[in-house]
TORDOVEX-352039 format. One record per residue: residue number from 1; residue in three letters; x, y negated, z of N, C-alpha, C, O, CB in turn. Coordinates in steps of 0.2 Angstrom, whole numbers, plus 2048, in hexadecimal, padded with zeros to 3 digits. Glycine has a CB too. Layout:
BEGIN
NUM_ALA_X_Y_Z_X_Y_Z_X_Y_Z_X_Y_Z_X_Y_Z
...
***
This chain:
BEGIN
1_UNK_AC6_706_CAB_AC8_707_CB2_ACB_70E_CB3_ACF_70F_CB7_AC2_706_CB7
2_UNK_AC8_713_CB0_ACA_71A_CB1_AD1_71B_CAF_AD5_71E_CB2_AC6_71E_CAD
3_UNK_AD3_718_CAA_ADA_718_CA7_ADF_715_CAC_AE4_717_CAD_ADA_716_CA0
4_UNK_ADD_70F_CAE_AE1_70C_CB3_AE2_710_CB9_AE8_710_CBC_ADE_705_CB5
5_UNK_ADD_713_CBC_ADE_717_CC1_AE2_71D_CC0_AE6_71F_CC4_AD7_71A_CC4
6_UNK_AE2_720_CBA_AE6_725_CB8_AEE_723_CB8_AF2_727_CBA_AE4_728_CB1
7_UNK_AEF_71D_CB5_AF5_71A_CB5_AF8_719_CBC_AFE_71A_CBE_AF6_714_CB1
8_UNK_AF4_717_CC1_AF6_716_CC8_AF8_71C_CCB_AFD_71D_CCF_AF0_713_CCC
9_UNK_AF4_722_CCA_AF6_728_CCC_AFC_72B_CC9_B01_72D_CCD_AF0_72E_CCB
10_UNK_AFD_72A_CC3_B04_72C_CC0_B0A_728_CC3_B0F_72B_CC4_B03_72A_CB8
11_UNK_B09_721_CC4_B0E_71E_CC7_B10_720_CCE_B15_71F_CD0_B0D_716_CC6
12_UNK_B0A_721_CD1_B0B_724_CD8_B0F_72A_CD9_B14_72B_CDD_B04_725_CDB
13_UNK_B0E_72F_CD4_B12_735_CD4_B19_734_CD2_B1D_737_CD5_B0E_73A_CCF
14_UNK_B1A_72F_CCD_B21_72E_CCB_B25_72A_CD1_B2A_72C_CD2_B21_729_CC5
15_UNK_B21_726_CD4_B25_723_CDA_B26_728_CDF_B2C_727_CE3_B20_71D_CDD
16_UNK_B22_72C_CE0_B23_732_CE6_B29_736_CE3_B2D_738_CE8_B1D_736_CE7
17_UNK_B29_738_CDD_B2F_73C_CDB_B36_738_CDB_B3B_73B_CDD_B2E_73E_CD3
18_UNK_B36_732_CDA_B3C_72E_CDA_B3E_72D_CE1_B44_72D_CE2_B3B_727_CD6
19_UNK_B3A_72B_CE5_B3C_729_CEC_B3C_72F_CF1_B3F_72F_CF6_B37_724_CEF
20_UNK_B38_734_CEF_B37_73A_CF4_B33_739_CFA_B32_73D_CFE_B3E_73C_CF6
21_UNK_B2F_733_CFA_B2A_731_CFF_B23_730_CFC_B23_72F_CF6_B2D_72B_D03
22_UNK_B1E_731_D00_B17_730_CFE_B16_729_CFD_B1A_724_CFE_B13_733_D03
23_UNK_B0F_728_CFC_B0D_721_CFA_B0E_71C_D00_B10_717_D00_B06_721_CF8
24_UNK_B0B_71F_D06_B0C_71A_D0C_B13_719_D0E_B15_713_D10_B08_71D_D12
25_UNK_B17_71E_D0D_B1F_71D_D0F_B22_718_D0A_B26_714_D0C_B22_723_D0F
26_UNK_B20_718_D04_B22_713_CFF_B20_70C_D00_B24_708_D00_B1F_715_CF8
27_UNK_B1A_70C_D03_B17_705_D05_B1B_703_D0B_B1D_6FD_D0C_B10_706_D07
28_UNK_B1D_707_D0F_B22_705_D15_B28_703_D13_B2B_6FE_D15_B23_70B_D1A
29_UNK_B2B_706_D0D_B31_704_D0B_B31_6FD_D08_B35_6F9_D09_B34_709_D05
30_UNK_B2B_6FC_D04_B2B_6F5_D01_B29_6F0_D05_B2B_6EA_D04_B26_6F6_CFB
31_UNK_B25_6F1_D0A_B22_6EB_D0E_B25_6EB_D15_B25_6E6_D19_B1B_6EC_D0F
32_UNK_B27_6F1_D18_B2A_6F1_D1E_B25_6F2_D24_B26_6F2_D2A_B2E_6EB_D20
33_UNK_B1E_6F3_D21_B19_6F5_D26_B19_6FC_D28_B1A_700_D24_B12_6F3_D23
34_UNK_B19_6FE_D2F_B1A_705_D31_B14_709_D2E_B0E_706_D2E_B1B_705_D38
35_UNK_B14_70F_D2D_B0F_713_D2B_B0A_714_D30_B04_714_D2E_B11_71A_D29
36_UNK_B0C_714_D36_B07_714_D3C_B02_70E_D3C_AFC_70F_D3E_B0A_715_D43
37_UNK_B04_709_D39_B00_703_D39_AFB_703_D33_AF6_700_D33_B04_6FC_D39
38_UNK_AFD_707_D2E_AF9_707_D28_AF3_70D_D28_AEE_70C_D25_AFD_709_D22
39_UNK_AF5_712_D2C_AF0_717_D2D_AE9_715_D2F_AE4_718_D2B_AF3_71D_D31
40_UNK_AE8_711_D34_AE1_70F_D35_ADD_70C_D30_AD7_70D_D2F_AE1_70B_D3C
41_UNK_AE1_708_D2C_ADE_704_D27_ADC_708_D21_AD7_708_D1E_AE3_6FE_D24
42_UNK_AE1_70D_D20_ADF_712_D1A_AD9_716_D1C_AD5_718_D18_AE5_717_D19
43_UNK_AD9_718_D23_AD3_71D_D25_ACC_719_D25_AC7_71B_D23_AD4_71F_D2C
44_UNK_ACD_712_D27_AC7_70E_D26_AC5_70D_D1F_ABF_70E_D1D_AC8_707_D29
45_UNK_AC9_70C_D1A_AC8_70B_D13_AC5_712_D10_AC0_711_D0D_ACE_70A_D0F
46_UNK_AC8_717_D12_AC5_71E_D0F_ABE_71F_D12_AB9_721_D0E_AC9_724_D11
47_UNK_ABD_71E_D19_AB6_71F_D1C_AB1_71A_D19_AAB_71C_D17_AB7_71E_D23
48_UNK_AB3_714_D18_AAE_70F_D15_AAC_711_D0E_AA6_711_D0C_AB1_708_D15
49_UNK_AB1_713_D0A_AAF_714_D03_AAB_71B_D02_AA7_71C_CFE_AB5_715_CFE
50_UNK_AAD_720_D07_AA9_726_D07_AA2_725_D09_A9D_728_D06_AAC_72B_D0C
51_UNK_AA1_721_D0E_A9A_71F_D10_A96_71B_D0A_A90_71C_D09_A9A_71B_D16
52_UNK_A9A_716_D07_A97_712_D02_A95_717_CFC_A90_716_CF8_A9C_70D_D00
53_UNK_A99_71C_CFA_A98_720_CF5_A92_725_CF6_A8F_727_CF1_A9E_724_CF3
54_UNK_A91_727_CFC_A8C_72C_CFD_A85_729_CFF_A80_72D_CFE_A8E_730_D03
55_UNK_A85_723_D00_A7E_71F_D02_A7C_71C_CFB_A7F_718_CF8_A7F_71A_D07
56_UNK_A75_71D_CFA_A73_71A_CF4_A71_713_CF5_A70_711_CFB_A6C_71E_CF1
57_UNK_A71_70F_CF0_A70_708_CF1_A69_706_CF2_A65_70A_CF0_A73_704_CEB
58_UNK_A67_701_CF5_A60_6FF_CF6_A5E_6F9_CF1_A58_6F7_CF2_A5F_6FD_CFD
59_UNK_A62_6F7_CEC_A60_6F2_CE8_A5B_6F5_CE2_A5A_6FB_CE2_A66_6EF_CE5
60_UNK_A59_6F0_CDE_A54_6F2_CD9_A57_6EF_CD3_A5A_6E9_CD3_A4D_6F0_CDB
61_UNK_A55_6F2_CCD_A57_6EF_CC7_A52_6E9_CC5_A4C_6EA_CC6_A57_6F4_CC1
62_UNK_A55_6E4_CC2_A51_6DE_CC0_A51_6DD_CB9_A57_6DE_CB6_A53_6D8_CC4
63_UNK_A4C_6DC_CB6_A4C_6DB_CAF_A4F_6D4_CAD_A4E_6CF_CB0_A44_6DA_CAC
64_UNK_A54_6D4_CA8_A58_6CE_CA7_A53_6C8_CA4_A55_6C2_CA6_A5D_6D0_CA1
65_UNK_A4E_6CA_CA1_A49_6C4_C9F_A46_6C1_CA4_A45_6BB_CA4_A44_6C7_C9A
66_UNK_A44_6C4_CAA_A42_6C1_CB0_A47_6BD_CB3_A45_6B7_CB5_A3F_6C6_CB5
67_UNK_A4D_6BF_CB3_A52_6BB_CB7_A53_6B4_CB3_A54_6AF_CB6_A58_6BF_CB7
68_UNK_A54_6B5_CAC_A55_6AF_CA8_A4F_6AA_CA8_A50_6A4_CA9_A56_6B2_CA0
69_UNK_A49_6AD_CA8_A43_6A8_CA8_A43_6A5_CAF_A41_69F_CAF_A3D_6AC_CA7
70_UNK_A45_6A8_CB4_A45_6A5_CBB_A4A_69F_CBB_A49_69A_CBE_A46_6AA_CC1
71_UNK_A50_6A1_CB8_A56_69C_CB8_A54_696_CB4_A55_690_CB6_A5C_69F_CB5
72_UNK_A50_697_CAE_A4E_692_CAA_A49_68D_CAE_A49_687_CAD_A4B_694_CA3
73_UNK_A44_690_CB1_A40_68D_CB5_A43_688_CBA_A41_683_CBB_A3A_691_CB8
74_UNK_A48_68B_CBE_A4B_687_CC3_A4F_682_CC0_A4F_67C_CC3_A50_68C_CC7
75_UNK_A52_683_CBA_A56_67D_CB7_A51_678_CB5_A53_672_CB6_A5A_680_CB1
76_UNK_A4C_679_CB2_A47_674_CB0_A44_671_CB6_A43_66A_CB5_A41_678_CAC
77_UNK_A42_674_CBB_A40_671_CC1_A45_66C_CC4_A43_667_CC6_A3E_676_CC6
78_UNK_A4B_66F_CC5_A50_66A_CC7_A52_664_CC3_A53_65F_CC5_A57_66E_CC9
79_UNK_A51_665_CBC_A53_660_CB8_A4D_65B_CB8_A4E_655_CB9_A53_662_CB0
80_UNK_A47_65D_CB9_A41_659_CBA_A41_655_CC0_A40_64F_CC1_A3A_65C_CB9
81_UNK_A43_658_CC6_A44_655_CCC_A4A_650_CCC_A49_64B_CCF_A46_65A_CD2
82_UNK_A4F_652_CC9_A55_64D_CC8_A53_647_CC4_A55_641_CC6_A5B_650_CC5
83_UNK_A4F_648_CBF_A4D_642_CBB_A48_63E_CBE_A48_638_CBE_A4A_645_CB4
84_UNK_A44_641_CC2_A3F_63D_CC6_A42_639_CCB_A40_634_CCD_A3A_642_CC9
85_UNK_A47_63C_CCF_A4B_639_CD4_A4F_633_CD1_A4F_62E_CD4_A50_63E_CD7
86_UNK_A52_634_CCB_A55_62F_CC8_A51_629_CC6_A52_623_CC7_A59_631_CC1
87_UNK_A4B_62B_CC3_A46_625_CC1_A44_622_CC7_A43_61B_CC7_A41_628_CBD
88_UNK_A42_625_CCC_A40_622_CD2_A45_61D_CD5_A43_618_CD7_A3E_627_CD8
89_UNK_A4B_620_CD5_A50_61B_CD8_A52_615_CD4_A53_610_CD6_A57_61F_CD9
90_UNK_A51_616_CCD_A52_610_CC9_A4C_60B_CCA_A4D_605_CC9_A52_613_CC1
91_UNK_A46_60E_CCB_A40_60A_CCC_A41_606_CD3_A40_600_CD3_A3A_60E_CCC
92_UNK_A44_609_CD8_A45_606_CDE_A4B_601_CDD_A4A_5FB_CE0_A47_60B_CE3
93_UNK_A50_602_CD9_A55_5FD_CD8_A52_5F7_CD5_A54_5F1_CD6_A5B_600_CD4
94_UNK_A4E_5F8_CD0_A4B_5F3_CCC_A47_5EE_CD1_A47_5E8_CD0_A47_5F5_CC6
95_UNK_A43_5F2_CD5_A3F_5EE_CDA_A43_5EA_CDE_A42_5E4_CE0_A3A_5F2_CDD
96_UNK_A48_5ED_CE1_A4D_5E9_CE5_A50_5E3_CE2_A51_5DE_CE5_A52_5EE_CE8
97_UNK_A52_5E4_CDC_A55_5DF_CD8_A50_5D9_CD7_A52_5D3_CD7_A58_5E2_CD1
98_UNK_A4A_5DB_CD5_A45_5D6_CD4_A43_5D2_CDA_A43_5CC_CDA_A3E_5D9_CD2
99_UNK_A43_5D5_CE0_A42_5D2_CE6_A48_5CD_CE8_A47_5C8_CEB_A41_5D7_CEC
100_UNK_A4E_5D0_CE7_A54_5CC_CE8_A54_5C5_CE4_A56_5C0_CE6_A5A_5D0_CE7
101_UNK_A52_5C6_CDE_A52_5C1_CD9_A4D_5BB_CDB_A4E_5B5_CDA_A51_5C3_CD2
102_UNK_A47_5BE_CDD_A42_5B9_CDF_A44_5B5_CE5_A42_5AF_CE6_A3B_5BD_CE1
103_UNK_A47_5B8_CEA_A4A_5B4_CF0_A4F_5AF_CEE_A4F_5AA_CF2_A4D_5B9_CF5
104_UNK_A52_5B0_CE9_A58_5AB_CE7_A55_5A5_CE4_A59_5A0_CE3_A5D_5AE_CE3
***
């Protein structure tokens, strides 16, 4: 990621040298969007990432083994439930078939 960011900055500088305009002006040239329409979006973007970078996260680290064991338990439970549902439905179908055959 760091090297890609460095390449982005390098191309930004090259584009500014070639066109003689800054990044937002270049965006105006390419898209036709006026700079005055872009400035509030840029300001919001900078403010959001500044707040996100300065506030610590509230999450906690989870041990991978705990997560995997919980997933395995859920898979086994859902498989057992699915198998039980399938067998129950097959039993109901067999009973319905038996009742239908007896009436005929």
